[in-house]
N, C-alpha and C positions, 0 to 999 in steps of 0.2 A: 136503764143501762146496763149492761153486763160487765161487771168488774172482776171476773175470774182471773187467775194468773194466766191462763191461756190467751184470753182476749186482750189484757194488758201488753202481754208479749207479741202478739200478732200486730196490735195497733202502734206499738212503739218500734217495731221492726223495721229498718230502712229500705226494704224490698217490698215489693208487691207479693202478696201470698193471697191464696184461694184455699179454702177447705172445701173439699168435694166429697159427696158421699158414694156409697157402694153402687148407685146408679148413674154417676157421673154428672150429679147436678150440683151445682154451687151452694153451699149451706152457708158459707161466711166469705166474704170479700174484706181485707183491710183497707184502711184509707189510701195507702200507696196503689192497690189495685184499682181502686176506684178511680184514682186520678190518671193512672196508666191507660185505663181502657175506657175512661171518658164517660161512665156510668154512673148514674146513683145506684145506691144500695137495693133500691125497690126494683130496679131493672136486671141486676145480676142474680140476686139471691132466687134460687128455683130454677134457673136456667141450665141447660146443659153446658158443661165446660167446652164441649166441642163447637160450640157457636163462636169461641173466641179464638179457635184456630183457623188458620187461613184455608180457604176453600179448597186448594190444591192438597192439603193434607189433613182434611177433615175426615175423609173415609176411612184410612188407615189410621187415625187417632183413636177411634172407637175401639177398634180391633186391639191396639196397643194398651189401651186403658184397661181393657178386660183381661188381657193377658196378665198384666203387673197385678191386677187384683188377686189373680189366681195363684201368683209366685212374686211377691214382692221382694225387689232388691234394690239397695241404694246404687243409683248412678247418676252422672250428670245429665240434665235435661238435654235432649237430643240425641243421646249418644246411640250410635249404630244407625244412624240416620244421615244420610247424604243431603 
């Protein structure tokens, strides 16, 4: 079991949190995220985060995610999207 400070922070956070690598794959999902999405960790880890985005927004999500990786800026989730 991982007991690093980051792991402890993620697992005790009241919100669902995912850690995503540079390729857009989920590398960690805290317990709240597993409950929210209804998947066991074995089914989420390694999947593309795009799979969790509604189908209607999935195409643009990959483009926006890649743009964010090139020029990361703090912003509320969904900002600039109607």
